[in-house]
Structure formats: C-alpha cells, structure tokens
PATI-993924 format. One line per field, with one value per residue (C-alpha): residue number from 1; x, y, z; residue in one letter. Coordinates in Angstrom, 1 decimal, decimal comma, padded with zeros to 4 digits. Layout:
residues N
pos NUM; ...
east X; ...
north Y; ...
up Z; ...
code A; ...
//
This chain:
residues 279
pos 1; 2; 3; 4; 5; 6; 7; 8; 9; 10; 11; 12; 13; 14; 15; 16; 17; 18; 19; 20; 21; 22; 23; 24; 25; 26; 27; 28; 29; 30; 31; 32; 33; 34; 35; 36; 37; 38; 39; 40; 41; 42; 43; 44; 45; 46; 47; 48; 49; 50; 51; 52; 53; 54; 55; 56; 57; 58; 59; 60; 61; 62; 63; 64; 65; 66; 67; 68; 69; 70; 71; 72; 73; 74; 75; 76; 77; 78; 79; 80; 81; 82; 83; 84; 85; 86; 87; 88; 89; 90; 91; 92; 93; 94; 95; 96; 97; 98; 99; 100; 101; 102; 103; 104; 105; 106; 107; 108; 109; 110; 111; 112; 113; 114; 115; 116; 117; 118; 119; 120; 121; 122; 123; 124; 125; 126; 127; 128; 129; 130; 131; 132; 133; 134; 135; 136; 137; 138; 139; 140; 141; 142; 143; 144; 145; 146; 147; 148; 149; 150; 151; 152; 153; 154; 155; 156; 157; 158; 159; 160; 161; 162; 163; 164; 165; 166; 167; 168; 169; 170; 171; 172; 173; 174; 175; 176; 177; 178; 179; 180; 181; 182; 183; 184; 185; 186; 187; 188; 189; 190; 191; 192; 193; 194; 195; 196; 197; 198; 199; 200; 201; 202; 203; 204; 205; 206; 207; 208; 209; 210; 211; 212; 213; 214; 215; 216; 217; 218; 219; 220; 221; 222; 223; 224; 225; 226; 227; 228; 229; 230; 231; 232; 233; 234; 235; 236; 237; 238; 239; 240; 241; 242; 243; 244; 245; 246; 247; 248; 249; 250; 251; 252; 253; 254; 255; 256; 257; 258; 259; 260; 261; 262; 263; 264; 265; 266; 267; 268; 269; 270; 271; 272; 273; 274; 275; 276; 277; 278; 279
east 123,9; 126,4; 127,4; 131,3; 130,5; 131,4; 128,4; 128,2; 126,6; 129,9; 132,1; 132,3; 134,4; 132,9; 136,5; 137,3; 134,1; 134,9; 138,5; 137,0; 134,5; 137,1; 139,4; 136,7; 135,3; 139,0; 138,9; 135,8; 136,3; 139,5; 138,8; 137,6; 139,6; 139,7; 139,2; 135,8; 134,8; 135,2; 133,2; 130,4; 129,9; 129,7; 133,3; 135,3; 138,7; 139,5; 141,7; 138,9; 137,6; 141,4; 141,9; 138,7; 139,8; 143,2; 141,9; 142,9; 139,3; 135,9; 132,7; 130,1; 126,2; 125,5; 129,0; 127,9; 124,6; 126,6; 129,0; 126,3; 124,7; 127,3; 128,5; 124,7; 123,4; 120,0; 118,3; 118,5; 122,7; 122,6; 121,5; 123,5; 126,7; 125,5; 125,2; 128,9; 129,7; 128,1; 129,4; 133,2; 133,2; 130,9; 132,4; 129,9; 130,1; 126,5; 125,8; 128,4; 126,9; 123,5; 125,0; 126,5; 123,3; 121,8; 124,3; 124,4; 120,1; 120,5; 119,1; 121,4; 124,3; 123,5; 122,9; 126,6; 128,3; 126,3; 129,1; 130,4; 127,2; 127,0; 130,5; 129,6; 126,5; 128,3; 131,3; 128,9; 127,0; 129,0; 126,4; 127,2; 130,5; 129,8; 126,7; 129,1; 131,5; 128,6; 127,9; 130,8; 128,9; 127,6; 124,7; 124,0; 120,6; 119,4; 116,7; 116,7; 114,8; 117,6; 120,7; 119,1; 118,9; 122,2; 124,2; 125,4; 123,6; 120,7; 119,2; 116,0; 114,9; 114,4; 118,0; 119,1; 117,2; 118,2; 121,9; 121,6; 120,4; 123,5; 126,0; 124,4; 124,1; 128,0; 129,2; 130,2; 127,8; 127,0; 123,2; 123,9; 121,4; 119,6; 122,7; 124,6; 128,1; 130,9; 132,3; 135,2; 134,6; 137,2; 135,8; 137,3; 135,9; 137,2; 139,9; 137,6; 134,8; 136,9; 138,5; 134,9; 133,9; 136,7; 136,5; 132,7; 133,7; 136,5; 134,2; 131,2; 133,7; 135,2; 131,5; 130,9; 134,6; 133,2; 130,2; 131,7; 133,4; 129,8; 127,9; 130,2; 131,6; 135,3; 135,6; 134,5; 136,5; 140,3; 140,6; 143,8; 145,7; 149,5; 150,8; 154,7; 157,3; 159,1; 160,8; 159,4; 161,5; 160,2; 156,3; 157,1; 159,0; 156,2; 153,3; 155,0; 154,9; 151,4; 150,7; 152,8; 150,7; 147,3; 148,5; 149,6; 146,2; 144,4; 145,9; 145,2; 141,9; 141,7; 142,7; 139,6; 137,7; 134,0; 133,8; 130,7; 131,2; 132,0; 134,5; 136,0; 139,6; 140,6; 144,1; 145,0; 148,2; 147,9; 150,0; 148,9; 151,2; 153,5; 156,9; 159,6; 160,9; 164,5; 166,4
north 086,5; 088,8; 091,5; 090,7; 086,8; 085,6; 084,5; 080,5; 080,7; 081,8; 079,0; 075,9; 074,1; 073,8; 073,9; 077,1; 078,8; 077,5; 079,0; 082,1; 082,2; 081,6; 084,6; 087,3; 085,9; 086,2; 089,9; 090,5; 088,8; 088,9; 086,1; 083,7; 080,5; 077,4; 075,8; 078,1; 076,9; 073,7; 073,8; 076,1; 073,0; 070,7; 068,8; 067,8; 067,8; 071,3; 071,0; 069,7; 072,6; 073,1; 069,5; 069,6; 073,2; 071,8; 068,5; 066,2; 065,2; 065,4; 066,0; 063,3; 064,5; 064,5; 066,8; 068,7; 069,5; 070,9; 073,1; 074,4; 075,2; 076,8; 078,9; 080,5; 080,3; 080,3; 077,8; 077,9; 078,5; 075,3; 073,3; 074,8; 074,1; 070,8; 070,2; 071,3; 068,7; 066,0; 067,0; 067,2; 063,9; 061,6; 058,2; 057,6; 059,4; 059,4; 060,9; 063,2; 064,5; 064,7; 066,9; 069,4; 069,2; 070,6; 073,0; 074,6; 074,7; 076,8; 080,3; 082,4; 080,3; 081,1; 085,0; 084,9; 083,0; 082,9; 082,3; 079,1; 077,6; 077,6; 076,4; 073,2; 072,7; 072,7; 070,1; 068,1; 066,6; 064,8; 066,4; 070,0; 069,2; 067,0; 069,3; 071,8; 070,2; 068,8; 072,4; 072,0; 069,9; 071,6; 070,2; 071,1; 071,7; 074,5; 071,5; 070,3; 067,3; 066,5; 067,0; 064,5; 061,9; 062,7; 061,9; 058,2; 057,7; 059,8; 062,2; 063,9; 066,4; 068,4; 068,0; 068,9; 071,9; 072,7; 072,6; 074,4; 077,3; 077,0; 077,0; 080,0; 081,8; 081,0; 081,9; 078,9; 078,7; 081,6; 082,7; 085,1; 085,4; 081,9; 080,2; 078,9; 078,0; 077,6; 080,7; 081,0; 083,0; 083,2; 081,4; 082,6; 080,4; 079,8; 077,0; 074,9; 075,6; 074,3; 071,7; 070,2; 070,3; 068,7; 065,9; 065,7; 065,5; 063,0; 060,5; 061,1; 060,5; 057,2; 056,4; 056,4; 055,2; 052,0; 052,2; 052,0; 048,8; 047,2; 049,6; 050,7; 048,4; 047,3; 049,4; 052,3; 052,7; 052,2; 050,9; 050,1; 049,7; 048,8; 048,0; 049,0; 049,2; 052,8; 054,9; 057,2; 060,2; 058,9; 060,3; 063,9; 063,5; 060,8; 063,4; 065,8; 063,1; 062,8; 066,5; 067,1; 064,0; 065,8; 069,1; 067,0; 065,1; 068,2; 070,3; 067,2; 067,5; 071,1; 070,8; 069,2; 070,4; 069,6; 067,2; 064,7; 063,2; 063,8; 061,6; 061,8; 060,7; 060,0; 059,1; 057,8; 057,3; 055,8; 053,9; 050,1; 049,6; 051,5; 052,9; 051,0; 052,1; 052,6; 051,2
up 115,5; 117,3; 115,4; 116,1; 115,2; 112,0; 109,3; 109,3; 105,9; 104,3; 105,3; 103,6; 106,4; 109,9; 111,1; 109,7; 111,3; 114,5; 114,1; 113,0; 115,7; 118,5; 117,1; 117,0; 120,3; 121,9; 120,5; 122,0; 125,1; 126,0; 128,8; 126,4; 125,7; 124,6; 127,8; 128,3; 125,0; 125,5; 129,1; 127,3; 125,1; 128,3; 127,3; 130,3; 128,3; 128,1; 125,0; 123,0; 120,9; 120,2; 118,6; 116,7; 114,8; 114,5; 112,8; 115,4; 116,7; 114,5; 115,9; 116,3; 115,9; 119,6; 119,9; 117,0; 118,7; 121,6; 119,7; 117,9; 121,2; 122,2; 119,2; 120,2; 116,8; 115,5; 114,8; 110,9; 111,6; 113,5; 111,0; 108,7; 110,6; 111,2; 107,6; 107,3; 109,9; 108,1; 104,6; 105,9; 108,2; 105,9; 104,5; 102,5; 098,7; 098,8; 102,3; 101,6; 098,1; 100,0; 102,2; 099,5; 097,9; 100,8; 101,7; 097,8; 098,3; 101,3; 101,0; 102,8; 101,2; 098,0; 098,9; 100,5; 098,0; 094,8; 092,4; 094,9; 095,1; 091,1; 091,0; 093,3; 091,4; 088,2; 089,5; 091,2; 088,5; 085,7; 082,8; 083,7; 082,0; 079,0; 077,7; 077,6; 075,7; 073,6; 072,9; 070,5; 068,0; 064,9; 064,9; 069,0; 069,9; 072,3; 073,4; 076,9; 075,2; 072,7; 074,9; 077,4; 074,6; 073,4; 076,8; 077,9; 080,1; 079,1; 082,2; 082,4; 079,9; 083,7; 084,5; 081,2; 081,4; 085,0; 083,6; 080,5; 082,9; 085,3; 082,0; 080,6; 084,3; 084,7; 081,3; 080,5; 077,6; 075,3; 073,7; 070,9; 067,8; 068,1; 068,6; 071,8; 071,6; 074,5; 076,8; 078,6; 081,7; 084,6; 087,3; 090,8; 093,5; 097,0; 097,8; 099,7; 097,4; 094,5; 096,4; 097,3; 094,0; 092,4; 094,7; 093,6; 090,1; 090,3; 092,4; 089,5; 086,6; 088,2; 088,7; 084,9; 084,0; 086,1; 084,6; 080,9; 081,7; 081,0; 079,5; 076,6; 074,0; 074,1; 070,8; 071,8; 074,9; 076,2; 080,1; 080,9; 084,0; 085,4; 088,7; 089,4; 092,2; 092,3; 094,9; 096,5; 095,0; 091,5; 092,2; 091,7; 088,1; 087,0; 087,9; 085,7; 082,7; 083,1; 083,1; 079,8; 078,4; 079,2; 078,2; 074,6; 074,4; 075,4; 072,6; 069,8; 070,8; 070,9; 067,1; 066,1; 063,3; 063,4; 066,5; 067,0; 070,1; 073,9; 075,4; 079,3; 079,9; 083,5; 084,5; 088,3; 090,1; 093,6; 096,2; 096,7; 099,6; 102,5; 101,4; 102,9; 105,8; 106,4; 109,2
code M; K; D; W; M; P; D; V; F; E; F; M; G; Y; R; D; F; M; R; A; Y; Y; S; A; A; K; T; H; T; K; R; F; S; Y; R; S; F; S; A; K; A; G; F; S; S; S; N; F; I; K; M; V; I; D; G; D; R; N; L; S; P; E; A; A; E; R; V; A; A; A; L; E; L; S; A; S; E; Q; R; F; F; K; L; L; V; E; F; E; Q; A; T; D; H; E; D; R; L; R; A; L; E; S; I; T; A; T; K; R; F; L; E; A; R; P; L; D; S; M; L; L; E; Y; L; S; H; W; Y; N; L; A; I; R; E; L; A; G; R; S; D; F; K; D; D; P; E; W; I; A; A; Q; L; R; P; K; I; S; T; A; R; A; R; K; S; L; E; L; L; V; E; L; G; L; L; E; R; A; D; G; V; I; S; R; G; E; P; T; L; D; A; G; H; E; V; R; A; A; G; V; K; Q; F; H; R; Q; M; L; E; R; A; A; A; S; I; D; D; V; P; S; E; E; R; D; I; S; A; M; T; V; C; I; K; C; N; S; V; E; G; L; K; E; R; L; R; D; F; R; E; T; F; M; S; V; C; D; E; E; V; D; P; D; V; V; Y; Q; L; N; I; Q; F; F; P; L; S; E; A; R; R; E; P
//
C-alpha cells in the first residue's frame, strides 16, 4: 500500500473507502480523475466510478475484482474490499451475516478497529444481549454451561463462553470478588459500524419473535398487530408516541426487584403501501 493511500481495513463501507481513495489520489496526483480511475479499472463509462461512489450503481463480483485491482491493493486488501462489497450489497440475510462475520474476524480489521469489531460481534448475536440482561438475576452463575441452558432457544456452551468473554471485555459485565454484574460502559463506535450492528440486531430479534409464535405458549407471550390508514404527516407524531411508550416501559422494567426472566419487546411500524400522490 502506498503511503498516501487510506487503509481499507479501517472502513466498513466500500463506497466510503473508494471516496477516501479518490480524494487522496486527487491530492497526490492532480491529473487523477473519475475518468482516469474508471479507465484504469477497464470501464467504458467515464462516470462509472463516480456513480458507484455516489450510490447510483453497485459493483458486481467481476466489477469488484476490477476496481480492487485498479486500487492497487494487496491480495489480502483485495479480499477485504470484496468482503465489504458483499456485505453492503447482499440481499440475503444469511449471506450478509456471513460477510459480516468474515469482516470482523479479519486480523487487520481487528487491529485497526478493535472496539468496532467487538461491538459488531456483540450486536450480531441475539444471545449476547440476553446474557447481559440475564446477569440481573440474583441466581446468575458465571458458568457457560448454566447460561447456555437458561436461554430460549438454548445455545452451545462454547457460544456462551465466548459471549461471556466478549461482554466482560466490553465492560458490559463486570467481575468483582467472585461476583459478576452488569456494567454501564460508554461504547463509542463509528456511525457505519453502529448502523450495521443495529440492523443485524433487529433482524435476529425479528427471527426470534417469529419463532416464538410456535415455540412459546401463548400465555407467556403477547404478539399482536394492527393495520391502519393514516396521513403521511402523522408518521413523526406517531413515532414520538412509540418512543414515549418505550421509555415508560423501560422505566417500569428498571424498577423490578429481583427479576427472574429475560423478555424481548419488539415494535414495528412501517408502510404497506405507497403514499397517495397529489395531482
């Protein structure tokens, strides 16, 4: 990698990396342009690279290969760049998750963004959050086998052990005098990292909610829905009411004395039609 080039391992978005590369290359070589960048990658359209950076075009696997070569990345950097492309453009949840796990397992990414990597790992697996909340029980045991058996659905002892290590390293759980308790650290991550992790979190919790329809007796859960027709300008006000409800709900839960079970609350509010177009 040339000394003026940005480090691809510091990025979670391939477009952000391409944008940073273009800016650095333009500063280093005044004649560098979108046209020359596109031509170097073998694209006939002089504006192709700019459209990709602006989000107007995606990169196919073949195009990603050509761009990676034009960026003059090493073999390991090219593999990572293509993982970023795969992660951002995957339409299948499982494919996106696999790409994310490969990104966070990359040694150079771990070295460049250790906290970001751990936060992605934390948010990408539903049981990490459940185990942290489980630690609020008075009978909580710092024992991966016990923890694995408490969750619904159960997870492997190996996953429970890895989760405990992660939670302690992030400060979300604290060990003191043989007792483990919940911590309250300030975890500061880049916007794109937090956004990617939160998306994974919501997908996993929606999957758990769908599974609970069959797996959890109706008397232990509440799943309901309503379909309504509203004005577009009412959306923000209704979202504010939902935020107020969540805060009230959390306050009630925080006041629980000696809690004994971990629950998940999901709220979804999204359009099922296009808005009416004014003539």
